[in-house]
DSSP file (Angstrom, degrees, kcal/mol; ACC not computed):
  #  RESIDUE AA STRUCTURE BP1 BP2  ACC     N-H-->O    O-->H-N    N-H-->O    O-->H-N    TCO  KAPPA ALPHA  PHI   PSI    X-CA   Y-CA   Z-CA
    1    1 A M              0   0    0      0, 0.0     2,-0.2     0, 0.0    50,-0.1   0.000 360.0 360.0 360.0 137.0    0.0    0.0    0.0
    2    2 A A        -     0   0    0     48,-1.2     9,-0.2     9,-0.1     7,-0.1  -0.530 360.0-166.1 -74.8 135.4    1.3    3.4   -0.9
    3    3 A T  E     -A   10   0A   0      7,-1.0     7,-1.0    -2,-0.2     2,-0.6  -0.983  19.6-125.8-125.0 135.0    2.0    5.7    2.1
    4    4 A P  E     +A    9   0A   0      0, 0.0     2,-0.4     0, 0.0     5,-0.2  -0.682  37.1 164.1 -81.5 118.1    2.6    9.4    1.9
    5    5 A T  E >  S-A    8   0A   0      3,-1.5     3,-1.8    -2,-0.6    -2,-0.1  -0.983  70.7 -16.6-134.8 124.5    5.8   10.4    3.6
    6    6 A S  T 3  S-     0   0    0     -2,-0.4     3,-0.1     1,-0.3    -1,-0.1   0.804 123.1 -59.8  52.2  36.3    7.4   13.8    3.1
    7    7 A G  T 3  S+     0   0    0      1,-0.3    -1,-0.3     0, 0.0     2,-0.2   0.310 114.3 102.1  84.7 -10.0    5.3   14.4   -0.1
    8    8 A G  E <  S-A    5   0A   0     -3,-1.8    -3,-1.5    -5,-0.0     2,-0.5  -0.561  73.5-107.8-105.7 170.5    6.6   11.4   -2.0
    9    9 A I  E     -A    4   0A   0     14,-0.4    14,-3.0    55,-0.3     2,-0.3  -0.827  32.7-170.3 -97.5 131.9    5.2    8.0   -2.8
   10   10 A T  E     +AB   3  22A   0     -7,-1.0    -7,-1.0    -2,-0.5     2,-0.3  -0.896   9.1 169.3-119.1 153.4    6.7    5.0   -1.0
   11   11 A A  E     - B   0  21A   0     10,-1.9    10,-2.7    -2,-0.3     2,-0.4  -0.914  39.8 -82.7-151.1 173.8    6.1    1.3   -1.7
   12   12 A Y  E     -     0   0A   0     -2,-0.3     2,-0.7    36,-0.3    36,-0.3  -0.728  36.7-140.0 -85.2 130.2    7.3   -2.2   -1.0
   13   13 A S  E  >> - B   0  18A   0      5,-2.7     4,-1.4    -2,-0.4     5,-0.9  -0.834  12.7-168.6 -93.2 114.2   10.2   -3.3   -3.1
   14   14 A V  T  45S+     0   0    0     -2,-0.7    -1,-0.2     2,-0.2    33,-0.1   0.874  85.0  52.2 -69.6 -37.4    9.8   -7.0   -4.0
   15   15 A K  T  45S+     0   0    0      1,-0.2    -1,-0.2     3,-0.1    -2,-0.0   0.923 122.6  27.2 -68.1 -44.7   13.3   -7.4   -5.3
   16   16 A T  T  45S-     0   0    0      2,-0.1    -1,-0.2     0, 0.0    -2,-0.2   0.531  99.6-132.5 -95.6  -6.5   15.1   -6.0   -2.2
   17   17 A K  T  <5 +     0   0    0     -4,-1.4     2,-0.4     1,-0.2    -3,-0.2   0.894  58.5 135.8  56.1  46.0   12.3   -7.0    0.2
   18   18 A T  E   < -B   13   0A   0     -5,-0.9    -5,-2.7    -7,-0.0     3,-0.4  -0.944  47.3-132.1-124.0 147.5   12.2   -3.6    2.0
   19   19 A K  E    S+     0   0A   0     -2,-0.4    -7,-0.2    -7,-0.2    -8,-0.0  -0.583  78.7  20.2 -95.4 158.2    9.3   -1.5    3.0
   20   20 A N  E    S+     0   0A   0     -2,-0.2    -1,-0.2     1,-0.2    -8,-0.2   0.861  72.5 170.4  55.7  45.7    8.7    2.2    2.4
   21   21 A V  E     -B   11   0A   0    -10,-2.7   -10,-1.9    -3,-0.4    -1,-0.2  -0.753  38.2-113.9 -84.1 127.3   11.1    2.6   -0.5
   22   22 A P  E     -B   10   0A   0      0, 0.0     2,-0.5     0, 0.0    20,-0.3  -0.385  25.6-134.6 -64.8 137.1   10.8    6.1   -2.1
   23   23 A M        -     0   0    0    -14,-3.0   -14,-0.4    18,-0.1     2,-0.4  -0.815  14.3-142.7 -95.5 127.9    9.5    5.9   -5.7
   24   24 A L  E    S-C   40   0B   0     16,-3.6    16,-1.6    -2,-0.5   -16,-0.0  -0.772  74.6  -7.5 -94.4 133.9   11.3    8.1   -8.2
   25   25 A D  E    S-     0   0B   0     -2,-0.4    -1,-0.2    14,-0.2     2,-0.1   0.924  85.2-163.4  51.3  58.4    9.3    9.9  -10.9
   26   26 A P  E     -     0   0B   0      0, 0.0    40,-1.6     0, 0.0     2,-0.4  -0.424  11.8-161.1 -75.3 146.9    6.0    8.2  -10.2
   27   27 A T  E     -Cd  38  66B   0     11,-2.4    11,-2.6    38,-0.2     2,-0.6  -0.996  10.4-144.9-124.2 130.7    3.1    8.2  -12.7
   28   28 A I  E     +Cd  37  67B   0     38,-2.7    40,-2.5    -2,-0.4     2,-0.3  -0.869  22.1 179.1-103.3 119.2   -0.4    7.4  -11.5
   29   29 A D  E     -C   36   0B   0      7,-2.8     7,-2.9    -2,-0.6     2,-0.6  -0.750  25.8-131.4-110.9 159.3   -2.6    5.5  -14.0
   30   30 A I  E     +C   35   0B   0     39,-2.0     2,-0.4    -2,-0.3     5,-0.2  -0.966  31.4 170.0-112.7 118.1   -6.2    4.3  -13.6
   31   31 A K  E >  S-C   34   0B   0      3,-2.2     3,-1.8    -2,-0.6    -2,-0.0  -0.987  70.0 -15.3-130.7 121.5   -6.6    0.6  -14.6
   32   32 A S  T 3  S-     0   0    0     -2,-0.4    -1,-0.1     1,-0.3     3,-0.1   0.827 127.8 -54.4  56.5  35.6   -9.9   -1.3  -14.0
   33   33 A G  T 3  S+     0   0    0      1,-0.3     2,-0.3     0, 0.0    -1,-0.3   0.499 114.8 115.2  80.5   3.4  -11.0    1.4  -11.6
   34   34 A R  E <   -C   31   0B   0     -3,-1.8    -3,-2.2    18,-0.0     2,-0.7  -0.837  64.7-130.6-108.1 145.3   -7.9    1.2   -9.4
   35   35 A Y  E     -CE  30  51B   0     16,-0.9    16,-2.6    -2,-0.3     2,-0.5  -0.852  30.3-175.2 -96.2 117.3   -5.3    4.0   -9.0
   36   36 A I  E     -CE  29  50B   0     -7,-2.9    -7,-2.8    -2,-0.7     2,-0.5  -0.957  14.6-155.6-123.1 121.8   -1.8    2.6   -9.6
   37   37 A A  E     -CE  28  49B   0     12,-3.1    12,-2.1    -2,-0.5     2,-0.4  -0.833  15.9-173.2 -93.7 128.6    1.4    4.5   -9.1
   38   38 A T  E     +CE  27  48B   0    -11,-2.6   -11,-2.4    -2,-0.5     2,-0.3  -0.958  23.4 115.8-122.9 142.9    4.3    3.1  -11.2
   39   39 A G  E     - E   0  47B   0      8,-2.1     8,-2.9    -2,-0.4     2,-0.3  -0.904  52.0 -87.5-173.0-161.1    7.9    4.2  -11.0
   40   40 A K  E     -CE  24  46B   0    -16,-1.6   -16,-3.6    -2,-0.3     6,-0.2  -0.917  26.1-128.4-130.9 156.7   11.4    3.1  -10.1
   41   41 A D    >   -     0   0    0      4,-1.9     3,-1.6    -2,-0.3   -18,-0.1  -0.322  46.5 -85.0 -91.8-175.6   13.5    3.0   -6.9
   42   42 A A  T 3  S+     0   0    0    -20,-0.3   -19,-0.1     1,-0.3    -1,-0.0   0.774 129.3  53.4 -63.7 -26.9   17.0    4.5   -6.6
   43   43 A A  T 3  S-     0   0    0      2,-0.1    -1,-0.3     1,-0.0    -3,-0.0   0.500 120.5-106.3 -86.1  -4.8   18.6    1.2   -8.0
   44   44 A G    <   +     0   0    0     -3,-1.6     2,-0.3     1,-0.3    -2,-0.1   0.543  69.9 145.9  92.5   7.8   16.4    1.3  -11.1
   45   45 A N        -     0   0    0      1,-0.1    -4,-1.9   -32,-0.0    -1,-0.3  -0.602  53.3-112.0 -79.4 138.6   14.0   -1.5  -10.1
   46   46 A K  E     -E   40   0B   0     -2,-0.3     2,-0.3    -6,-0.2    -6,-0.2  -0.445  40.4-179.3 -70.4 141.5   10.4   -1.1  -11.3
   47   47 A M  E     -E   39   0B   0     -8,-2.9    -8,-2.1    -2,-0.1     2,-0.3  -0.949  10.6-173.2-137.6 157.1    7.9   -0.6   -8.5
   48   48 A S  E     -E   38   0B   0    -36,-0.3     2,-0.3    -2,-0.3   -36,-0.3  -0.988   1.8-170.3-149.0 155.0    4.1   -0.1   -8.3
   49   49 A A  E     -E   37   0B   0    -12,-2.1   -12,-3.1    -2,-0.3     2,-0.4  -0.994  16.6-138.7-147.2 138.3    1.6    0.8   -5.6
   50   50 A I  E     +E   36   0B   0     -2,-0.3   -48,-1.2   -14,-0.2     2,-0.3  -0.815  32.7 168.0 -97.6 137.2   -2.2    0.7   -5.4
   51   51 A M  E     -E   35   0B   0    -16,-2.6   -16,-0.9    -2,-0.4     2,-0.1  -0.895  34.5 -91.0-143.1 170.4   -3.9    3.6   -3.7
   52   52 A S     >  -     0   0    0     -2,-0.3     4,-2.4   -18,-0.1     5,-0.2  -0.308  39.1-109.1 -79.1 167.1   -7.2    5.3   -3.2
   53   53 A K  H  > S+     0   0    0      2,-0.2     4,-2.7     1,-0.2     5,-0.2   0.907 119.1  51.4 -62.7 -43.0   -8.6    8.0   -5.3
   54   54 A A  H  > S+     0   0    0      1,-0.2     4,-1.9     2,-0.2    -1,-0.2   0.907 111.5  46.6 -62.9 -42.9   -8.1   10.6   -2.6
   55   55 A T  H  > S+     0   0    0      2,-0.2     4,-2.1     1,-0.2    -1,-0.2   0.912 112.9  49.9 -65.4 -43.1   -4.5    9.7   -2.0
   56   56 A A  H  X S+     0   0    0     -4,-2.4     4,-2.0     1,-0.2    -2,-0.2   0.924 111.8  47.1 -62.4 -45.7   -3.8    9.7   -5.8
   57   57 A E  H  X S+     0   0    0     -4,-2.7     4,-2.4     1,-0.2    -1,-0.2   0.850 110.3  54.3 -66.1 -33.1   -5.4   13.1   -6.3
   58   58 A G  H  X S+     0   0    0     -4,-1.9     4,-1.9    -5,-0.2     6,-0.2   0.901 108.6  47.6 -65.6 -41.7   -3.4   14.4   -3.2
   59   59 A H  H  X>S+     0   0    0     -4,-2.1     5,-1.7     2,-0.2     6,-1.2   0.875 113.9  47.7 -67.0 -37.4   -0.1   13.3   -4.7
   60   60 A I  H ><5S+     0   0    0     -4,-2.0     3,-0.6     4,-0.2    -2,-0.2   0.913 111.7  49.8 -69.7 -42.2   -0.9   14.8   -8.1
   61   61 A A  H 3<5S+     0   0    0     -4,-2.4    -2,-0.2     1,-0.2    -1,-0.2   0.857 111.1  49.3 -64.7 -35.4   -2.0   18.1   -6.5
   62   62 A S  H 3<5S-     0   0    0     -4,-1.9    -1,-0.2    -5,-0.2    -2,-0.2   0.612 114.2-117.2 -80.3 -11.1    1.2   18.3   -4.4
   63   63 A G  T <<5S+     0   0    0     -4,-0.7    -3,-0.2    -3,-0.6    -2,-0.1   0.547  81.9 120.7  88.4   7.4    3.3   17.7   -7.5
   64   64 A A  S   <S+     0   0    0     -5,-1.7     2,-0.3    -6,-0.2   -55,-0.3   0.704  80.6  17.0 -76.4 -19.6    4.8   14.4   -6.1
   65   65 A A  S    S-     0   0    0     -6,-1.2     2,-0.3   -40,-0.1    -2,-0.2  -0.939  72.2-130.9-145.4 165.1    3.4   12.4   -9.1
   66   66 A K  E     -d   27   0B   0    -40,-1.6   -38,-2.7    -2,-0.3     2,-0.2  -0.850  31.8 -97.6-119.3 159.3    2.0   13.1  -12.6
   67   67 A K  E     -d   28   0B   0     -2,-0.3   -38,-0.2   -40,-0.2     2,-0.1  -0.477  39.7-177.1 -74.6 141.4   -1.1   11.8  -14.3
   68   68 A G    >   -     0   0    0    -40,-2.5     3,-0.5     1,-0.3   -39,-0.1  -0.022  42.2 -37.7-110.8-141.9   -0.8    8.9  -16.6
   69   69 A S  T 3  S+     0   0    0      1,-0.2   -39,-2.0     2,-0.1    -1,-0.3  -0.454 110.1  43.8 -85.2 158.5   -3.5    7.2  -18.8
   70   70 A G  T 3         0   0    0    -41,-0.2    -1,-0.2    -2,-0.1   -41,-0.1   0.375 360.0 360.0  94.9  -3.5   -7.1    6.6  -17.9
   71   71 A W    <         0   0    0     -3,-0.5    -2,-0.1     0, 0.0   -42,-0.0   0.486 360.0 360.0 -80.6 360.0   -7.9   10.1  -16.4
């Protein structure tokens, strides 16, 4: 689950098995009615996080993420 910390999106990294890894250059898409943030971590590994509509709109309004497809 995506959690807002210091204005950025954090997620679980499956590859490194660590929690609350900051996501770099996230893009929020809407797929099947779900808001999904996709981006990369500092090592270049792909990451994604599912979030609510309110959380997604908050990240976009603060400038922490940009809109993707489906809006």
